[in-house]
All heavy atoms as an XYZ file, in Angstrom:
854
protein
N     113.581     49.393   -217.408
C     114.603     48.680   -218.142
C     115.383     49.689   -218.992
O     114.789     50.429   -219.767
C     113.928     47.635   -219.019
C     114.861     46.716   -219.683
S     113.869     45.300   -220.133
C     114.673     44.674   -221.491
N     116.697     49.716   -218.856
C     117.487     50.693   -219.613
C     117.486     50.371   -221.100
O     117.281     49.234   -221.523
C     118.884     50.566   -219.016
C     118.930     49.223   -218.408
C     117.526     48.886   -217.993
N     117.736     51.397   -221.884
C     117.807     51.224   -223.328
C     119.021     50.370   -223.686
O     120.049     50.425   -223.012
C     117.908     52.583   -224.002
N     118.911     49.580   -224.742
C     120.062     48.765   -225.134
C     121.204     49.654   -225.626
O     120.990     50.703   -226.214
C     119.519     47.893   -226.271
C     118.324     48.603   -226.771
C     117.768     49.388   -225.615
N     122.407     49.215   -225.356
C     123.578     49.985   -225.758
C     123.873     49.742   -227.230
O     123.739     48.627   -227.725
C     124.779     49.595   -224.917
C     124.609     50.018   -223.474
C     125.858     49.735   -222.706
N     125.735     50.346   -221.396
C     126.765     50.734   -220.691
N     127.975     50.565   -221.138
N     126.585     51.277   -219.508
N     124.292     50.822   -227.882
C     124.581     50.727   -229.307
C     125.847     49.927   -229.565
O     125.944     49.200   -230.551
C     124.707     52.130   -229.888
C     124.888     52.157   -231.375
C     124.842     53.554   -231.922
C     124.992     53.543   -233.430
N     124.907     54.881   -233.996
N     126.826     50.083   -228.686
C     128.105     49.394   -228.853
C     128.308     48.428   -227.692
O     128.059     48.765   -226.542
C     129.258     50.404   -228.871
C     129.135     51.449   -229.958
C     128.823     52.768   -229.635
C     129.332     51.124   -231.292
C     128.715     53.737   -230.623
C     129.223     52.080   -232.284
C     128.918     53.382   -231.950
O     128.810     54.327   -232.922
N     128.798     47.225   -227.969
C     129.048     46.268   -226.884
C     130.159     46.744   -225.952
O     131.057     47.496   -226.347
C     129.459     44.988   -227.607
C     129.507     45.291   -229.059
C     129.093     46.696   -229.279
N     130.083     46.291   -224.704
C     131.086     46.674   -223.707
C     132.493     46.239   -224.108
O     133.462     46.934   -223.826
C     130.731     46.084   -222.336
C     129.540     46.788   -221.702
O     129.289     47.962   -222.052
O     128.872     46.166   -220.857
N     132.602     45.095   -224.762
C     133.926     44.622   -225.194
C     134.569     45.608   -226.156
O     135.771     45.879   -226.067
C     133.804     43.259   -225.878
C     133.574     42.112   -224.940
C     133.481     40.789   -225.685
O     133.961     40.698   -226.840
O     132.937     39.844   -225.111
N     133.764     46.137   -227.079
C     134.282     47.114   -228.046
C     134.730     48.383   -227.325
O     135.789     48.941   -227.621
C     133.227     47.448   -229.095
C     133.602     48.540   -230.107
C     134.818     48.119   -230.923
C     132.426     48.855   -231.004
N     133.933     48.818   -226.358
C     134.295     50.011   -225.585
C     135.632     49.810   -224.877
O     136.524     50.646   -224.959
C     133.232     50.307   -224.530
C     131.930     50.757   -225.085
C     130.900     50.803   -223.961
N     129.628     51.245   -224.462
C     128.981     52.313   -224.025
N     129.490     53.018   -223.052
N     127.841     52.665   -224.553
N     135.756     48.691   -224.189
C     136.981     48.415   -223.434
C     138.180     48.293   -224.361
O     139.264     48.822   -224.067
C     136.805     47.142   -222.605
C     135.785     47.283   -221.504
C     135.388     45.954   -220.900
O     135.851     44.896   -221.318
N     134.505     45.992   -219.908
N     138.000     47.602   -225.476
C     139.098     47.428   -226.426
C     139.528     48.766   -227.026
O     140.713     49.050   -227.162
C     138.681     46.462   -227.533
C     139.851     46.005   -228.372
C     139.422     45.071   -229.445
N     138.936     45.916   -230.545
C     138.159     45.507   -231.527
N     137.727     44.284   -231.549
N     137.787     46.332   -232.477
N     138.550     49.608   -227.372
C     138.858     50.909   -227.970
C     139.625     51.793   -226.988
O     140.613     52.427   -227.356
C     137.566     51.595   -228.406
N     139.182     51.831   -225.734
C     139.857     52.655   -224.728
C     141.253     52.114   -224.457
O     142.224     52.882   -224.367
C     139.020     52.724   -223.431
C     139.807     53.368   -222.315
C     137.727     53.471   -223.686
N     141.378     50.793   -224.361
C     142.692     50.191   -224.124
C     143.639     50.490   -225.285
O     144.807     50.842   -225.076
C     142.556     48.688   -223.917
C     143.856     48.025   -223.501
C     143.709     46.537   -223.212
N     143.277     45.821   -224.402
C     142.117     45.191   -224.531
N     141.253     45.184   -223.531
N     141.798     44.554   -225.638
N     143.122     50.399   -226.510
C     143.938     50.702   -227.687
C     144.413     52.146   -227.651
O     145.584     52.424   -227.927
C     143.121     50.435   -228.953
C     143.827     50.570   -230.288
C     144.955     49.543   -230.381
C     142.840     50.373   -231.422
N     143.544     53.053   -227.266
C     143.925     54.468   -227.176
C     144.975     54.678   -226.081
O     145.976     55.356   -226.296
C     142.696     55.332   -226.904
C     143.034     56.794   -226.763
C     143.196     57.603   -227.873
C     143.224     57.375   -225.504
C     143.533     58.950   -227.754
C     143.559     58.702   -225.367
C     143.710     59.488   -226.490
O     144.042     60.809   -226.366
N     144.736     54.088   -224.906
C     145.637     54.286   -223.758
C     147.029     53.709   -224.020
O     148.029     54.273   -223.596
C     145.051     53.654   -222.500
C     143.869     54.406   -221.934
C     143.317     53.703   -220.701
N     144.233     53.739   -219.584
C     144.308     54.709   -218.672
N     143.514     55.731   -218.786
N     145.143     54.650   -217.678
N     147.082     52.564   -224.709
C     148.358     51.886   -224.902
C     149.137     52.418   -226.101
O     150.301     52.068   -226.271
C     148.121     50.381   -225.045
C     147.636     49.745   -223.761
C     147.262     48.277   -223.921
O     147.267     47.773   -225.074
O     146.949     47.650   -222.897
N     148.512     53.246   -226.930
C     149.187     53.782   -228.112
C     150.110     54.923   -227.725
O     149.791     55.750   -226.881
C     148.159     54.296   -229.121
O     147.364     53.253   -229.592
N     151.278     54.925   -228.372
C     152.217     56.024   -228.146
C     152.878     56.335   -229.479
O     153.553     55.472   -230.030
C     153.263     55.625   -227.103
C     154.080     56.823   -226.649
O     153.502     57.920   -226.551
O     155.289     56.643   -226.405
N     152.683     57.454   -230.057
C     151.915     58.602   -229.583
C     150.412     58.333   -229.683
O     149.985     57.433   -230.390
C     152.329     59.722   -230.542
C     152.679     59.015   -231.805
C     153.264     57.686   -231.377
N     149.659     59.135   -228.943
C     148.209     58.974   -228.926
C     147.640     59.214   -230.322
O     147.972     60.190   -230.983
C     147.559     59.955   -227.942
C     147.983     59.751   -226.511
C     147.503     58.410   -226.013
C     147.885     58.219   -224.555
N     148.166     56.859   -224.229
N     146.760     58.306   -230.764
C     146.169     58.488   -232.092
C     145.104     59.590   -232.077
O     144.587     59.950   -231.028
C     145.534     57.127   -232.380
C     145.251     56.558   -231.034
C     146.335     57.088   -230.123
N     144.802     60.100   -233.261
C     143.724     61.067   -233.392
C     142.425     60.297   -233.165
O     142.190     59.250   -233.785
C     143.743     61.709   -234.789
C     142.561     62.630   -234.981
C     145.052     62.445   -234.999
N     141.601     60.809   -232.267
C     140.380     60.094   -231.880
C     139.485     59.851   -233.083
O     138.931     58.762   -233.251
C     139.645     60.858   -230.758
C     140.466     60.779   -229.472
C     138.251     60.293   -230.539
C     139.910     61.563   -228.307
N     139.358     60.840   -233.934
C     138.480     60.698   -235.102
C     138.945     59.549   -235.997
O     138.141     58.738   -236.458
C     138.432     62.004   -235.885
C     137.460     61.980   -237.032
C     137.354     63.331   -237.698
C     136.340     63.260   -238.826
N     136.187     64.533   -239.507
N     140.249     59.467   -236.241
C     140.791     58.415   -237.102
C     140.624     57.042   -236.450
O     140.248     56.063   -237.110
C     142.257     58.692   -237.394
C     142.766     57.855   -238.538
C     144.126     58.267   -239.050
N     144.151     59.699   -239.381
C     145.135     60.529   -239.037
N     146.169     60.080   -238.360
N     145.099     61.796   -239.370
N     140.903     56.958   -235.152
C     140.745     55.692   -234.443
C     139.288     55.247   -234.453
O     138.989     54.069   -234.658
C     141.257     55.816   -233.001
C     141.158     54.570   -232.126
C     141.963     53.422   -232.722
C     141.630     54.882   -230.718
N     138.376     56.202   -234.262
C     136.949     55.884   -234.276
C     136.530     55.341   -235.635
O     135.759     54.371   -235.717
C     136.133     57.123   -233.912
N     137.026     55.939   -236.699
C     136.703     55.450   -238.045
C     137.215     54.030   -238.243
O     136.532     53.187   -238.819
C     137.310     56.375   -239.105
C     136.621     57.709   -239.211
C     137.361     58.683   -240.123
O     138.433     58.309   -240.663
O     136.865     59.815   -240.276
N     138.426     53.750   -237.755
C     139.001     52.411   -237.894
C     138.190     51.376   -237.122
O     138.054     50.229   -237.559
C     140.443     52.403   -237.400
C     141.388     53.188   -238.268
C     142.777     53.334   -237.645
O     142.979     52.986   -236.480
N     143.707     53.864   -238.415
N     137.637     51.776   -235.978
C     136.870     50.846   -235.140
C     135.391     50.800   -235.517
O     134.651     49.952   -235.026
C     137.009     51.245   -233.664
C     138.418     51.124   -233.092
C     138.476     51.725   -231.699
C     138.863     49.674   -233.074
N     134.956     51.752   -236.338
C     133.549     51.776   -236.753
C     132.619     52.328   -235.691
O     131.478     51.893   -235.587
N     133.108     53.285   -234.896
C     132.269     53.921   -233.875
C     132.246     55.425   -234.130
O     133.085     55.964   -234.850
C     132.782     53.635   -232.439
C     132.782     52.146   -232.158
C     134.152     54.216   -232.210
N     131.283     56.079   -233.528
C     131.178     57.531   -233.665
C     132.310     58.180   -232.851
O     132.591     57.761   -231.728
C     129.819     58.007   -233.160
C     129.510     59.407   -233.558
N     129.959     60.490   -232.847
C     128.813     59.892   -234.614
C     129.543     61.598   -233.434
N     128.840     61.254   -234.518
N     132.965     59.209   -233.407
C     134.090     59.848   -232.689
C     133.710     60.397   -231.312
O     134.501     60.288   -230.371
C     134.516     60.982   -233.618
C     134.004     60.607   -234.960
C     132.792     59.762   -234.741
N     132.517     60.966   -231.184
C     132.109     61.499   -229.875
C     131.899     60.381   -228.866
O     132.161     60.548   -227.679
C     130.846     62.349   -229.989
C     131.105     63.759   -230.446
C     132.112     64.503   -229.581
O     131.945     64.544   -228.343
O     133.079     65.037   -230.137
N     131.416     59.236   -229.332
C     131.254     58.093   -228.428
C     132.623     57.670   -227.892
O     132.796     57.491   -226.676
C     130.573     56.931   -229.146
N     133.589     57.549   -228.788
C     134.945     57.172   -228.364
C     135.537     58.221   -227.431
O     136.126     57.881   -226.405
C     135.854     56.970   -229.577
C     137.306     56.592   -229.276
C     137.386     55.315   -228.447
C     138.091     56.462   -230.566
N     135.342     59.483   -227.746
C     135.856     60.563   -226.903
C     135.237     60.478   -225.500
O     135.940     60.619   -224.493
C     135.553     61.923   -227.536
C     136.142     63.086   -226.783
C     135.972     64.396   -227.542
N     136.949     64.455   -228.630
C     136.642     64.438   -229.930
N     135.391     64.387   -230.312
N     137.589     64.488   -230.837
N     133.948     60.218   -225.417
C     133.285     60.088   -224.111
C     133.789     58.875   -223.342
O     133.969     58.930   -222.126
C     131.768     60.013   -224.282
C     131.166     61.352   -224.585
O     131.674     62.394   -224.180
N     130.064     61.347   -225.314
N     134.026     57.759   -224.039
C     134.551     56.565   -223.372
C     135.928     56.847   -222.790
O     136.228     56.429   -221.666
C     134.655     55.390   -224.336
C     133.370     54.965   -224.964
C     132.099     55.251   -224.543
C     133.232     54.185   -226.140
N     131.184     54.694   -225.397
C     131.843     54.028   -226.381
C     134.135     53.613   -227.025
C     131.348     53.308   -227.458
C     133.639     52.888   -228.102
C     132.271     52.734   -228.315
N     136.749     57.555   -223.541
C     138.099     57.878   -223.078
C     138.028     58.813   -221.875
O     138.731     58.602   -220.872
C     138.936     58.492   -224.221
C     139.201     57.428   -225.287
C     140.238     59.071   -223.699
C     139.758     57.985   -226.589
N     137.173     59.818   -221.940
C     137.020     60.746   -220.808
C     136.557     59.999   -219.559
O     137.052     60.249   -218.459
C     136.014     61.841   -221.155
C     136.528     62.858   -222.115
C     135.458     63.872   -222.410
N     135.922     64.855   -223.372
C     135.132     65.644   -224.057
N     133.815     65.596   -223.890
N     135.622     66.512   -224.916
N     135.582     59.104   -219.737
C     135.073     58.363   -218.584
C     136.157     57.467   -218.007
O     136.304     57.357   -216.787
C     133.852     57.523   -218.980
C     133.150     56.900   -217.792
C     132.643     57.948   -216.819
O     131.938     58.863   -217.208
N     133.002     57.811   -215.557
N     136.939     56.836   -218.850
C     138.035     55.994   -218.378
C     139.061     56.828   -217.616
O     139.564     56.390   -216.576
C     138.700     55.280   -219.562
C     139.773     54.315   -219.109
O     139.416     53.294   -218.478
O     140.956     54.592   -219.361
N     139.363     58.016   -218.116
C     140.298     58.893   -217.418
C     139.740     59.312   -216.058
O     140.474     59.378   -215.067
C     140.604     60.127   -218.272
C     141.458     59.818   -219.483
C     141.587     60.976   -220.449
O     140.832     61.971   -220.322
O     142.447     60.893   -221.351
N     138.440     59.574   -215.990
C     137.818     59.925   -214.703
C     137.887     58.731   -213.743
O     138.170     58.903   -212.549
C     136.374     60.350   -214.914
N     137.641     57.535   -214.261
C     137.687     56.333   -213.426
C     139.095     56.060   -212.894
O     139.247     55.479   -211.824
C     137.188     55.112   -214.205
C     135.698     55.165   -214.487
O     134.994     55.996   -213.869
O     135.237     54.382   -215.343
N     140.112     56.486   -213.629
C     141.496     56.279   -213.205
C     142.070     57.491   -212.481
O     143.277     57.555   -212.244
C     142.375     55.914   -214.411
C     142.151     54.528   -214.894
N     141.201     54.207   -215.842
C     142.735     53.354   -214.537
C     141.224     52.914   -216.060
N     142.142     52.363   -215.277
N     141.233     58.469   -212.153
C     141.674     59.616   -211.374
C     142.464     60.649   -212.154
O     143.109     61.503   -211.560
N     142.410     60.594   -213.469
C     143.154     61.552   -214.293
C     142.317     62.784   -214.635
O     142.837     63.737   -215.170
C     143.625     60.878   -215.584
C     144.577     59.737   -215.321
C     144.831     58.900   -216.564
O     144.111     58.997   -217.545
N     145.870     58.082   -216.504
N     141.029     62.732   -214.372
C     140.123     63.857   -214.634
C     139.277     64.089   -213.386
O     138.851     63.154   -212.743
C     139.156     63.543   -215.777
C     139.781     63.436   -217.122
C     138.691     63.207   -218.148
N     138.044     64.447   -218.512
C     138.338     65.139   -219.605
N     139.256     64.687   -220.420
N     137.712     66.247   -219.877
N     139.009     65.351   -213.123
C     138.142     65.654   -211.978
C     136.898     66.417   -212.421
O     136.113     66.842   -211.586
C     138.918     66.482   -210.948
O     139.351     67.694   -211.530
N     136.710     66.565   -213.733
C     135.579     67.335   -214.240
C     134.321     66.496   -214.463
O     133.296     67.016   -214.869
C     135.957     68.055   -215.539
C     136.336     67.096   -216.650
O     136.749     65.966   -216.336
O     136.230     67.485   -217.834
N     134.401     65.201   -214.189
C     133.219     64.350   -214.325
C     133.282     63.243   -213.276
O     134.364     62.862   -212.829
C     133.097     63.795   -215.737
C     134.196     62.880   -216.154
C     134.140     62.485   -217.619
N     132.844     62.000   -218.011
C     132.409     61.999   -219.275
N     133.171     62.435   -220.229
N     131.223     61.529   -219.575
N     132.120     62.736   -212.864
C     132.120     61.692   -211.835
C     132.633     60.367   -212.390
O     132.516     60.096   -213.586
C     130.645     61.583   -211.437
C     129.894     62.082   -212.622
C     130.769     63.109   -213.272
N     133.165     59.553   -211.498
C     133.587     58.220   -211.903
C     132.350     57.375   -212.168
O     131.229     57.751   -211.817
C     134.444     57.554   -210.816
O     133.625     57.339   -209.663
C     135.662     58.382   -210.465
N     132.553     56.226   -212.762
C     131.438     55.328   -213.055
C     130.739     54.913   -211.763
O     129.509     54.878   -211.702
C     131.952     54.089   -213.820
O     132.585     54.525   -215.019
C     130.825     53.139   -214.155
N     131.516     54.631   -210.732
C     130.940     54.231   -209.435
C     130.098     55.366   -208.851
O     128.982     55.148   -208.374
C     132.054     53.803   -208.460
C     131.514     53.558   -207.071
C     132.774     52.576   -208.985
N     130.632     56.583   -208.907
C     129.893     57.737   -208.393
C     128.614     57.977   -209.185
O     127.564     58.275   -208.600
C     130.765     58.993   -208.437
C     131.929     58.972   -207.483
C     132.915     60.104   -207.723
O     132.937     60.668   -208.835
O     133.668     60.409   -206.782
N     128.674     57.827   -210.500
C     127.497     58.028   -211.339
C     126.425     56.982   -211.038
O     125.227     57.305   -210.964
C     127.878     57.985   -212.811
N     126.843     55.741   -210.842
C     125.891     54.684   -210.502
C     125.254     54.944   -209.140
O     124.053     54.739   -208.960
C     126.579     53.322   -210.526
C     126.912     52.843   -211.915
C     127.755     51.582   -211.921
O     128.076     51.038   -210.832
O     128.116     51.139   -213.028
N     126.058     55.383   -208.171
C     125.524     55.686   -206.848
C     124.546     56.857   -206.912
O     123.484     56.819   -206.294
C     126.643     55.998   -205.866
C     126.129     56.279   -204.463
C     127.226     56.619   -203.471
O     128.372     56.886   -203.895
O     126.925     56.631   -202.266
N     124.885     57.873   -207.676
C     123.996     59.025   -207.835
C     122.676     58.600   -208.473
O     121.602     59.009   -208.033
C     124.681     60.103   -208.685
C     123.920     61.402   -208.882
C     123.598     62.062   -207.544
C     124.731     62.346   -209.762
N     122.734     57.752   -209.491
C     121.526     57.251   -210.150
C     120.668     56.466   -209.160
O     119.447     56.630   -209.098
C     121.947     56.384   -211.333
C     120.885     56.093   -212.326
C     121.358     55.410   -213.611
N     122.689     54.839   -213.648
C     123.750     55.420   -214.194
N     123.649     56.604   -214.745
N     124.927     54.825   -214.189
N     121.327     55.607   -208.355
C     120.602     54.805   -207.360
C     119.949     55.698   -206.308
O     118.788     55.505   -205.946
C     121.564     53.817   -206.688
C     120.899     52.910   -205.656
C     121.924     52.075   -204.908
N     122.876     52.867   -204.149
C     122.611     53.451   -202.966
N     121.417     53.358   -202.435
N     123.547     54.136   -202.331
N     120.686     56.714   -205.845
C     120.144     57.611   -204.818
C     118.988     58.450   -205.354
O     118.021     58.704   -204.635
C     121.257     58.510   -204.272
C     122.305     57.806   -203.420
C     123.447     58.753   -203.090
C     121.677     57.247   -202.150
N     119.084     58.878   -206.602
C     117.977     59.640   -207.198
C     116.732     58.778   -207.315
O     115.621     59.243   -207.066
C     118.384     60.184   -208.565
C     119.305     61.368   -208.466
C     119.657     61.912   -209.818
N     120.460     63.122   -209.667
C     121.222     63.618   -210.606
N     121.304     63.027   -211.776
N     121.916     64.718   -210.385
N     116.906     57.521   -207.704
C     115.776     56.607   -207.805
C     115.152     56.378   -206.430
O     113.928     56.421   -206.269
C     116.235     55.277   -208.414
C     115.136     54.292   -208.621
C     115.658     53.026   -209.266
C     114.545     52.008   -209.415
N     115.032     50.751   -209.988
N     115.999     56.149   -205.437
C     115.513     55.943   -204.072
C     114.795     57.189   -203.561
O     113.739     57.089   -202.929
C     116.685     55.607   -203.153
C     116.289     55.325   -201.719
C     117.492     55.019   -200.842
O     118.560     54.652   -201.356
O     117.348     55.159   -199.605
N     115.333     58.361   -203.855
C     114.715     59.616   -203.442
C     113.334     59.762   -204.070
O     112.372     60.159   -203.397
C     115.617     60.794   -203.835
C     115.200     62.078   -203.187
O     114.337     62.115   -202.336
N     115.834     63.161   -203.605
N     113.202     59.434   -205.344
C     111.902     59.522   -206.021
C     110.902     58.559   -205.389
O     109.726     58.923   -205.180
C     112.061     59.227   -207.506
N     111.350     57.342   -205.064
C     110.459     56.367   -204.419
C     110.012     56.876   -203.048
O     108.839     56.739   -202.680
C     111.170     55.027   -204.272
C     111.398     54.315   -205.576
C     112.262     53.073   -205.427
O     112.565     52.662   -204.281
O     112.643     52.513   -206.466
N     110.929     57.464   -202.289
C     110.586     57.976   -200.966
C     109.620     59.156   -201.065
O     108.705     59.295   -200.235
C     111.847     58.378   -200.203
C     112.743     57.211   -199.781
C     114.053     57.741   -199.214
C     112.034     56.323   -198.775
N     109.793     60.001   -202.063
C     108.857     61.113   -202.267
C     107.459     60.596   -202.585
O     106.472     61.112   -202.073
C     109.346     62.038   -203.381
C     110.517     62.898   -202.980
C     110.936     63.798   -204.143
N     112.191     64.452   -203.895
C     112.319     65.620   -203.260
N     111.256     66.247   -202.839
N     113.512     66.133   -203.066
N     107.365     59.572   -203.444
C     106.064     58.987   -203.763
C     105.421     58.391   -202.515
O     104.232     58.584   -202.251
C     106.200     57.923   -204.844
C     106.304     58.481   -206.239
C     106.146     57.392   -207.292
N     107.209     56.403   -207.254
C     108.376     56.517   -207.862
N     108.645     57.598   -208.548
N     109.275     55.569   -207.776
N     106.205     57.661   -201.732
C     105.682     57.051   -200.508
C     105.218     58.135   -199.537
O     104.174     57.993   -198.880
C     106.742     56.175   -199.856
N     105.968     59.226   -199.447
C     105.603     60.320   -198.557
C     104.282     60.953   -198.990
O     103.434     61.263   -198.151
C     106.723     61.371   -198.538
C     106.613     62.293   -197.363
O     105.979     61.969   -196.357
N     107.228     63.460   -197.474
N     104.073     61.128   -200.295
C     102.817     61.695   -200.799
C     101.644     60.770   -200.474
O     100.560     61.230   -200.094
C     102.903     61.950   -202.304
C     103.793     63.100   -202.677
C     103.348     64.416   -202.062
O     102.131     64.710   -202.056
O     104.220     65.149   -201.551
N     101.861     59.472   -200.606
C     100.806     58.500   -200.280
C     100.467     58.579   -198.799
O      99.291     58.597   -198.409
C     101.239     57.073   -200.677
C     101.310     56.948   -202.200
C     100.306     56.021   -200.087
C     101.969     55.683   -202.690
N     101.491     58.645   -197.951
C     101.254     58.727   -196.510
C     100.558     60.031   -196.131
O      99.678     60.038   -195.252
C     102.572     58.585   -195.745
C     103.200     57.192   -195.801
C     104.573     57.212   -195.172
C     102.302     56.175   -195.135
N     100.901     61.137   -196.780
C     100.223     62.412   -196.513
C      98.747     62.317   -196.870
O      97.879     62.759   -196.119
C     100.859     63.545   -197.314
C     102.141     64.078   -196.747
C     102.637     65.218   -197.627
C     103.981     65.723   -197.178
N     104.481     66.804   -198.052
N      98.466     61.730   -198.044
C      97.077     61.592   -198.477
C      96.307     60.677   -197.526
O      95.154     60.960   -197.169
C      97.025     61.053   -199.901
N      96.932     59.585   -197.093
C      96.268     58.651   -196.178
C      96.016     59.313   -194.827
O      94.925     59.147   -194.249
C      97.119     57.398   -196.001
N      96.977     60.071   -194.320
C      96.771     60.714   -193.020
C      95.686     61.773   -193.116
O      94.884     61.930   -192.189
C      98.070     61.312   -192.491
O      98.478     62.395   -193.287
N      95.596     62.487   -194.223
C      94.532     63.475   -194.399
C      93.180     62.775   -194.458
O      92.192     63.254   -193.876
C      94.772     64.288   -195.664
N      93.110     61.638   -195.136
C      91.861     60.890   -195.233
C      91.409     60.418   -193.855
O      90.254     60.606   -193.458
C      92.040     59.695   -196.172
C      90.865     58.770   -196.188
C      89.723     59.090   -196.893
C      90.899     57.577   -195.491
C      88.632     58.243   -196.907
C      89.815     56.719   -195.487
C      88.671     57.047   -196.199
N      92.327     59.794   -193.103
C      91.946     59.277   -191.794
C      91.670     60.399   -190.798
O      90.817     60.253   -189.925
C      93.015     58.317   -191.257
C      93.019     57.005   -191.986
C      94.125     56.607   -192.726
C      91.914     56.172   -191.955
C      94.129     55.402   -193.401
C      91.906     54.965   -192.634
C      93.017     54.579   -193.355
N      92.358     61.513   -190.923
C      92.076     62.645   -190.047
C      90.669     63.168   -190.293
O      89.956     63.527   -189.354
C      93.099     63.752   -190.263
N      90.255     63.186   -191.543
C      88.897     63.656   -191.840
C      87.859     62.650   -191.351
O      86.753     63.037   -190.968
C      88.733     63.926   -193.337
O      88.775     62.711   -194.064
N      88.184     61.377   -191.342
C      87.260     60.359   -190.839
C      87.097     60.471   -189.324
O      86.027     60.193   -188.788
C      87.787     58.962   -191.189
C      87.671     58.592   -192.640
C      86.231     58.370   -193.051
O      85.496     57.681   -192.315
O      85.852     58.887   -194.115
N      88.146     60.855   -188.636
C      88.112     60.932   -187.181
C      87.676     62.290   -186.658
O      87.501     62.460   -185.455
C      89.488     60.589   -186.611
C      89.980     59.163   -186.891
C      91.403     58.995   -186.389
C      89.060     58.141   -186.264
N      87.491     63.262   -187.532
C      87.136     64.629   -187.138
C      85.731     64.636   -186.529
O      84.756     64.330   -187.205
C      87.201     65.553   -188.350
C      87.035     67.007   -187.970
O      86.951     67.295   -186.766
O      87.006     67.844   -188.889
N      85.596     64.995   -185.239
C      84.278     64.971   -184.580
C      83.359     66.088   -185.076
O      82.138     65.988   -184.919
C      84.603     65.148   -183.110
C      85.947     65.794   -183.076
C      86.655     65.362   -184.317
N      83.883     67.114   -185.683
C      83.032     68.211   -186.132
C      82.441     67.939   -187.513
O      81.620     68.717   -187.992
C      83.825     69.529   -186.205
O      84.902     69.371   -187.119
C      84.347     69.899   -184.822
N      82.812     66.855   -188.101
C      82.311     66.531   -189.430
C      80.881     66.017   -189.322
O      80.536     65.213   -188.456
C      83.212     65.434   -190.027
C      82.830     65.048   -191.407
C      83.891     64.076   -191.954
N      83.292     63.366   -193.052
C      82.939     62.100   -193.035
N      83.218     61.367   -191.979
N      82.369     61.534   -194.062
N      80.031     66.508   -190.211
C      78.619     66.070   -190.207
C      78.487     64.727   -190.894
O      79.085     64.495   -191.922
C      77.757     67.084   -190.962
C      77.563     68.335   -190.208
C      76.515     69.159   -190.908
N      77.065     70.500   -191.047
C      76.619     71.393   -191.861
N      75.641     71.129   -192.671
N      77.145     72.582   -191.899
N      77.684     63.885   -190.306
C      77.428     62.586   -190.910
C      76.042     62.613   -191.531
O      75.094     63.074   -190.948
C      77.500     61.474   -189.892
C      78.900     61.376   -189.302
C      79.024     60.164   -188.410
N      80.353     60.184   -187.817
C      81.250     59.270   -188.075
N      80.989     58.287   -188.865
N      82.433     59.353   -187.510
N      75.924     62.088   -192.728
C      74.618     62.106   -193.382
C      74.070     60.722   -193.593
O      74.672     59.745   -193.433
C      74.713     62.807   -194.721
O      75.809     62.387   -195.460
């Protein structure tokens, strides 16, 4: 279960929309103070929104990040399953080994 978010999604969307629609662009620190959020949080939201709209190429879009997270989780599950299957095959191979002494 993911950690709860400090700021609601509505606040994030409203803050980014307010920044995008302002002309001239406001100072992020001042806007963050007015909205009651941390300036770095607002800066990250704006960067992510720009990436989602194709204005930045230095970070993945939200869709790409979600897909990467899903693939990493799936990869970890497959690695665990593979380790279990390796252990099971080693166990059964030792059971079927004719050179093994039975006591």
